[in-house]
C-alpha positions as CSV (number, residue, x, y, z in Angstrom):
1,X,-8.8,-24.3,0.6
2,X,-9.5,-22.2,-2.5
3,X,-12.6,-20.9,-4.0
4,X,-13.0,-19.4,-7.5
5,X,-16.6,-18.3,-8.1
6,X,-17.0,-14.7,-9.2
7,X,-19.1,-12.6,-11.5
8,X,-18.1,-9.7,-13.8
9,X,-19.6,-6.3,-14.3
10,X,-18.3,-4.6,-17.4
11,X,-18.2,-0.8,-17.4
12,X,-18.4,0.6,-20.9
13,X,-16.1,3.6,-20.6
14,X,-13.4,4.9,-22.8
15,X,-9.9,4.7,-21.3
16,X,-8.4,8.1,-21.6
17,X,-4.7,8.4,-22.2
18,X,-2.3,6.5,-24.4
19,X,-0.4,3.6,-23.0
20,X,3.3,4.2,-22.3
21,X,5.5,2.5,-25.0
22,X,7.3,-0.5,-23.5
23,X,10.0,-0.8,-26.0
24,X,13.4,0.9,-26.2
25,X,14.1,0.8,-22.4
26,X,17.7,1.7,-21.9
27,X,19.5,-0.2,-19.2
28,X,21.0,1.9,-16.4
29,X,24.8,2.2,-16.2
30,X,26.3,-0.1,-13.5
31,X,28.9,2.7,-12.7
32,X,26.5,5.1,-11.1
33,X,23.7,7.6,-11.6
34,X,22.9,9.1,-15.0
35,X,20.7,12.1,-15.6
36,X,17.1,11.1,-16.2
37,X,15.4,12.4,-19.4
38,X,13.3,15.5,-19.0
39,X,10.1,13.8,-20.1
40,X,8.1,11.5,-17.8
41,X,9.0,8.3,-19.5
42,X,9.4,4.9,-17.8
43,X,9.2,6.6,-14.4
44,X,11.7,9.3,-15.0
45,X,11.2,12.8,-13.6
46,X,13.3,15.9,-14.4
47,X,15.9,16.4,-11.7
48,X,16.1,12.8,-10.6
49,X,18.8,10.3,-11.6
50,X,18.4,6.8,-12.9
51,X,20.6,4.4,-10.9
52,X,21.6,0.8,-11.2
53,X,19.9,-0.6,-8.1
54,X,16.9,0.2,-5.9
55,X,17.5,3.0,-3.5
56,X,15.8,1.4,-0.5
57,X,15.1,3.5,2.6
58,X,13.0,3.5,5.8
59,X,10.9,6.6,6.6
60,X,10.0,7.0,10.2
61,X,7.8,9.6,11.8
62,X,7.8,10.3,15.5
63,X,4.8,11.2,17.6
64,X,5.5,14.9,17.2
65,X,5.7,14.6,13.4
66,X,9.4,14.7,13.0
67,X,10.4,12.8,9.9
68,X,13.7,10.9,9.4
69,X,14.9,8.8,6.5
70,X,17.3,5.8,6.9
71,X,19.2,4.9,3.8
72,X,19.4,1.1,3.8
73,X,22.4,1.1,1.5
74,X,24.9,3.2,3.5
75,X,22.9,3.4,6.8
76,X,23.0,7.2,6.9
77,X,20.1,9.1,8.5
78,X,18.7,12.3,7.2
79,X,16.2,14.6,9.0
80,X,13.5,15.7,6.5
81,X,11.5,18.1,8.5
82,X,8.2,18.1,10.5
83,X,4.6,17.3,9.6
84,X,1.4,17.4,11.6
85,X,1.6,14.7,14.3
86,X,0.0,11.7,12.5
87,X,-2.3,9.0,13.8
88,X,-1.6,6.7,10.8
89,X,0.6,6.5,7.7
90,X,0.4,4.9,4.2
91,X,2.9,4.6,1.4
92,X,3.1,3.7,-2.3
93,X,6.8,3.0,-2.2
94,X,7.8,6.6,-2.9
95,X,5.5,8.9,-1.0
96,X,4.5,8.6,2.6
97,X,1.0,10.0,3.5
98,X,0.7,11.0,7.1
99,X,-2.9,11.4,8.3
100,X,-3.1,14.0,11.1
101,X,-6.9,13.5,11.6
102,X,-7.7,16.8,9.9
103,X,-5.6,16.5,6.8
104,X,-2.9,14.4,5.1
105,X,0.7,15.6,4.9
106,X,2.7,14.2,1.9
107,X,6.3,13.2,2.2
108,X,8.3,12.6,-0.9
109,X,11.2,10.2,-0.2
110,X,12.8,11.0,-3.6
111,X,13.3,7.3,-4.3
112,X,11.2,5.0,-6.5
113,X,11.1,2.0,-8.8
114,X,9.4,1.7,-12.2
115,X,8.1,-1.8,-12.7
116,X,8.3,-3.2,-16.3
117,X,7.4,-6.7,-15.2
118,X,10.5,-8.3,-16.8
119,X,12.9,-5.5,-15.6
120,X,12.9,-2.4,-13.5
121,X,14.1,1.2,-13.6
122,X,15.4,2.8,-10.4
123,X,15.4,6.5,-9.6
124,X,16.9,8.8,-7.0
125,X,15.9,12.5,-6.4
126,X,15.8,14.9,-3.5
127,X,13.4,14.2,-0.6
128,X,10.9,16.8,0.2
129,X,7.8,17.7,2.3
130,X,5.2,18.6,-0.3
131,X,2.5,20.0,1.9
132,X,-0.9,18.8,3.0
133,X,-4.3,17.9,1.7
134,X,-7.0,19.4,3.9
135,X,-9.9,17.1,5.1
136,X,-12.0,16.2,8.0
137,X,-11.8,13.0,10.0
138,X,-9.7,9.8,9.5
139,X,-8.3,9.5,6.0
140,X,-8.0,6.3,3.9
141,X,-5.3,6.5,1.2
142,X,-5.3,4.3,-1.9
143,X,-2.4,4.2,-4.5
144,X,-1.4,2.5,-7.6
145,X,1.8,0.8,-8.7
146,X,3.1,4.0,-10.3
147,X,4.4,6.9,-8.3
148,X,4.8,9.2,-11.4
149,X,1.6,8.8,-13.3
150,X,-2.1,8.2,-12.7
151,X,-3.9,9.2,-9.5
152,X,-3.8,8.9,-5.7
153,X,-7.0,8.6,-3.7
154,X,-7.7,10.1,-0.3
155,X,-11.1,9.5,1.4
156,X,-12.0,11.7,4.5
157,X,-14.5,9.7,6.7
158,X,-15.6,12.7,8.7
159,X,-16.8,14.8,5.7
160,X,-17.3,11.9,3.2
161,X,-15.1,13.8,0.7
162,X,-13.4,11.6,-2.0
163,X,-10.3,13.4,-3.3
164,X,-8.3,12.2,-6.3
165,X,-4.8,13.7,-6.6
166,X,-2.8,13.9,-9.8
167,X,0.3,11.7,-9.1
168,X,2.1,13.1,-12.0
169,X,1.9,16.5,-10.4
170,X,3.1,15.0,-7.1
171,X,6.2,13.7,-8.9
172,X,6.9,17.4,-9.8
173,X,6.4,18.6,-6.2
174,X,2.9,19.9,-6.7
175,X,-0.4,18.9,-5.0
176,X,-3.1,19.0,-7.6
177,X,-6.6,17.7,-7.0
178,X,-8.3,16.2,-10.1
179,X,-11.6,16.1,-8.2
180,X,-13.1,16.4,-4.7
181,X,-16.6,15.2,-4.4
182,X,-19.0,14.8,-1.4
183,X,-20.5,11.3,-0.9
184,X,-21.7,11.5,2.8
185,X,-19.8,10.8,5.9
186,X,-18.7,7.1,6.2
187,X,-15.5,5.0,6.3
188,X,-15.0,4.9,2.6
189,X,-12.3,4.7,-0.1
190,X,-11.5,6.3,-3.4
191,X,-9.4,3.9,-5.5
192,X,-7.5,5.1,-8.6
193,X,-7.5,2.9,-11.6
194,X,-6.0,4.1,-14.9
195,X,-7.9,7.3,-15.7
196,X,-10.8,6.2,-13.5
197,X,-11.5,6.0,-9.8
198,X,-13.7,3.7,-7.8
199,X,-15.6,5.5,-4.9
200,X,-17.7,4.0,-2.1
201,X,-21.3,5.2,-1.6
202,X,-22.9,4.9,1.8
203,X,-26.3,3.7,3.0
204,X,-27.2,4.7,6.5
205,X,-23.7,5.8,7.1
206,X,-22.0,2.6,6.0
207,X,-20.4,1.9,2.6
208,X,-22.8,-0.2,0.6
209,X,-21.7,0.1,-3.0
210,X,-18.9,1.2,-5.3
211,X,-19.3,3.5,-8.3
212,X,-16.9,4.3,-11.1
213,X,-16.0,7.9,-11.9
214,X,-13.8,9.4,-14.6
215,X,-10.8,11.5,-13.8
216,X,-13.0,14.6,-13.5
217,X,-15.3,13.0,-10.9
218,X,-18.1,12.4,-13.4
219,X,-20.1,9.2,-12.9
220,X,-19.8,6.6,-15.5
221,X,-23.4,5.6,-16.3
222,X,-24.4,2.1,-15.0
223,X,-21.0,1.6,-13.3
224,X,-22.1,0.5,-9.8
225,X,-21.3,-2.7,-7.9
226,X,-22.8,-3.7,-4.6
227,X,-20.2,-4.0,-1.8
228,X,-21.8,-4.2,1.6
229,X,-19.6,-2.7,4.4
230,X,-16.8,-1.9,2.0
231,X,-13.5,-1.8,3.9
232,X,-9.8,-1.9,2.9
233,X,-8.1,-1.6,-0.4
234,X,-4.9,-2.5,-2.1
235,X,-3.6,-2.5,-5.7
236,X,-1.8,-5.6,-7.1
237,X,-0.2,-6.3,-10.4
238,X,-3.7,-7.6,-11.5
239,X,-5.9,-4.7,-10.4
240,X,-7.4,-2.8,-7.5
241,X,-9.0,-4.7,-4.6
242,X,-11.8,-3.5,-2.3
243,X,-12.9,-5.6,0.6
244,X,-16.6,-6.4,1.1
245,X,-18.6,-8.2,3.8
246,X,-19.0,-11.2,1.5
247,X,-15.6,-11.2,-0.3
248,X,-13.9,-8.6,-2.4
249,X,-14.3,-6.7,-5.6
250,X,-11.4,-6.8,-8.1
251,X,-11.3,-3.9,-10.6
252,X,-9.1,-4.0,-13.7
253,X,-8.8,-2.3,-17.0
254,X,-9.8,-4.5,-20.0
255,X,-9.9,-3.0,-23.5
256,X,-10.1,0.5,-22.3
257,X,-13.0,-0.3,-19.8
258,X,-13.2,-1.0,-16.1
259,X,-14.1,-4.6,-15.3
260,X,-15.3,-5.4,-11.8
261,X,-15.3,-9.0,-10.6
262,X,-16.7,-10.2,-7.3
263,X,-14.5,-12.8,-5.6
264,X,-16.8,-14.4,-2.9
265,X,-15.5,-16.0,0.3
266,X,-15.9,-19.8,0.4
267,X,-19.4,-20.7,1.5
268,X,-18.2,-23.2,4.2
269,X,-16.3,-20.7,6.4
270,X,-17.4,-18.7,9.4
271,X,-14.6,-16.3,10.1
272,X,-14.7,-12.5,10.0
273,X,-14.0,-10.7,6.6
274,X,-10.7,-9.1,5.9
275,X,-10.8,-5.4,6.8
276,X,-7.4,-4.4,5.4
277,X,-4.8,-6.0,3.0
278,X,-1.1,-6.1,2.9
279,X,1.5,-7.7,0.5
280,X,4.7,-7.3,-1.3
281,X,4.7,-4.7,-4.0
282,X,4.1,-6.1,-7.5
283,X,2.8,-9.4,-6.4
284,X,-0.8,-10.7,-7.0
285,X,-1.4,-12.3,-3.5
286,X,-2.3,-10.1,-0.4
287,X,-3.1,-11.0,3.2
288,X,-5.8,-9.8,5.6
289,X,-6.6,-10.7,9.2
290,X,-9.7,-12.9,9.8
291,X,-10.0,-12.6,13.5
292,X,-7.2,-13.1,16.0
293,X,-5.6,-16.3,14.7
294,X,-6.7,-16.7,11.1
295,X,-5.4,-15.1,7.8
296,X,-7.2,-14.7,4.5
297,X,-5.0,-14.9,1.5
298,X,-6.5,-13.4,-1.7
299,X,-4.8,-14.4,-5.0
300,X,-5.9,-11.8,-7.4
301,X,-4.5,-13.7,-10.4
302,X,-6.5,-17.0,-9.6
303,X,-9.5,-15.1,-8.1
304,X,-9.3,-17.3,-5.1
305,X,-9.2,-17.1,-1.3
306,X,-7.1,-19.3,1.0
307,X,-7.9,-19.5,4.7
308,X,-4.8,-20.0,7.0
309,X,-5.3,-20.9,10.6
310,X,-2.3,-19.8,12.8
311,X,-1.3,-21.5,16.0
312,X,-1.4,-18.3,18.1
313,X,-2.9,-14.8,18.3
314,X,-1.6,-12.3,15.7
315,X,-2.1,-8.6,15.1
316,X,-0.8,-8.1,11.6
317,X,-0.1,-10.2,8.5
318,X,1.4,-9.6,5.1
319,X,2.0,-11.8,2.0
320,X,5.5,-12.1,0.7
321,X,4.2,-14.2,-2.2
322,X,7.6,-15.6,-3.1
323,X,8.5,-19.0,-4.4
324,X,8.3,-20.5,-0.9
325,X,4.7,-18.9,-0.4
326,X,5.9,-17.1,2.8
327,X,3.4,-15.1,4.8
328,X,4.7,-12.9,7.6
329,X,2.7,-12.1,10.8
330,X,3.3,-10.1,13.9
331,X,2.3,-12.1,17.0
332,X,0.4,-10.6,19.8
333,X,3.5,-11.4,22.0
334,X,5.7,-9.2,19.7
335,X,7.4,-12.0,17.7
336,X,7.7,-11.9,13.9
337,X,6.3,-15.2,12.5
338,X,7.3,-16.8,9.2
339,X,4.3,-18.9,8.1
340,X,3.9,-21.5,5.4
341,X,1.3,-20.0,3.0
342,X,-0.1,-23.5,2.2
343,X,-0.3,-25.2,5.5
344,X,-0.5,-22.2,7.8
345,X,2.3,-23.7,10.0
346,X,4.9,-21.4,11.7
347,X,8.2,-22.3,10.2
348,X,10.4,-19.7,11.9
349,X,10.0,-16.9,14.5
350,X,12.0,-14.2,16.3
351,X,12.2,-13.4,19.9
352,X,9.6,-10.9,21.1
353,X,10.9,-7.8,19.5
354,X,8.0,-5.3,20.1
355,X,6.4,-6.7,23.3
356,X,6.7,-3.4,25.1
357,X,5.4,-1.4,22.1
358,X,2.3,-3.6,21.7
359,X,1.7,-3.3,25.6
360,X,1.8,0.5,25.5
361,X,0.3,3.3,23.4
362,X,3.4,5.0,22.2
363,X,3.3,4.1,18.5
364,X,2.2,1.6,15.8
365,X,4.6,-1.3,15.1
366,X,4.4,-2.0,11.4
367,X,5.7,-5.1,9.6
368,X,6.6,-4.5,6.0
369,X,8.2,-6.8,3.5
370,X,10.1,-6.6,0.2
371,X,11.6,-9.4,-1.9
372,X,14.5,-10.1,0.4
373,X,13.9,-8.6,3.8
374,X,11.2,-7.6,6.3
375,X,11.3,-4.4,8.4
376,X,9.7,-3.8,11.8
377,X,9.7,-0.6,13.9
378,X,9.7,-0.8,17.6
379,X,8.6,2.5,18.9
380,X,8.9,1.9,22.7
381,X,12.2,0.0,22.2
382,X,13.6,2.7,20.0
383,X,14.9,0.5,17.3
384,X,14.3,-0.7,13.7
385,X,14.7,-4.3,12.8
386,X,15.7,-5.9,9.5
387,X,14.7,-9.5,9.2
388,X,15.8,-12.1,6.8
389,X,12.6,-14.2,6.7
390,X,14.0,-16.8,4.3
391,X,16.9,-17.6,6.7
392,X,15.0,-18.7,9.8
393,X,13.7,-15.2,10.7
394,X,17.3,-14.1,11.4
395,X,17.8,-10.5,12.6
396,X,20.0,-9.2,9.8
397,X,20.5,-5.7,11.1
398,X,19.2,-3.4,13.9
399,X,19.2,0.4,13.6
400,X,18.9,2.7,16.6
401,X,16.9,5.7,15.8
402,X,17.4,9.3,16.6
403,X,13.7,9.8,17.5
404,X,10.9,7.4,18.5
405,X,9.9,5.5,15.3
406,X,6.2,5.6,15.9
407,X,5.4,5.1,12.2
408,X,7.3,3.2,9.5
409,X,7.3,3.1,5.7
410,X,9.7,1.5,3.2
411,X,10.5,3.5,0.1
412,X,12.5,3.1,-3.0
413,X,10.7,-0.2,-3.9
């Protein structure tokens, strides 16, 4: 079922910064890397090389904070160093943000893709541990579709501090805070959008609304939208999503201003709201759990929700949003399920791959997907799986790991 009602809030604010020119994009040589131009243009960064294909890799972090990178092209493994032992991680496809509970360590994989919609630019640089952003309590990280421009948001629940990092500085190996403001302790988010950021504001310790700030942390007058129990965020090709108790806010840039639309849940459903969202990079549809056997799909292009009922308990879901409308889920029994995004039927499944990991407290199995494959870390089993979800959930490759892969992120996409 789909539901389209929404309302709009136009925020009259001047969009700072000129748009990048989209013409004159030189195609990379198929014979290998070429030096990237010195200017930050089309995702290029000084010292990195433009290459002819995406440099996909898997970053894993073990329970002690040791970081390894598996190159998915040649299957080589590199040890990148050690960060503070994390409790969760997040990624934008280049950087991995490892939340240690009292600060966030930033890992630069040195691999990224610049999306021009009709074509892409691929880059390869040196991986590095960039340092940490100090903060108190659990951290929520929000990123954009660019790993070389704009901002990256980190919200620390313990202190209620909203921090906006300069992503362009990150691309040069520097951690620069555009602003750090105090909102009051709560589980909140700070979501970058162009030269603006959306920040949750609490009432009685719970996120109740979203305000728009400029890149210096100054409130845009009148730019507030109600969002009861705001939770979870993701950026799609259309805009930035923030989950609310009654649906979601979708924020986008329109004529230099921030437009916020409310996409309400269908009135005839009685399932929990989505608390987190996951989907393939660059696609408009994302997925969120709605209880133990139901998935919310949010199509940000159509401004519509679809409710999928699954035939068994699940613990994770992510939208592939390909031509076949695949949705992937991790079953409570450790199987990876390939689900029809229209009917909700399970059309393929693996054997229980992470049953031991789900039954113990040794790490966090994570299911991530790109255009062609899905990846799953099995901390207790000590292996990484590559799954061809379009070919009957076939296990394409398995990778033993030098350390327990407690946390997983795919980079280079």
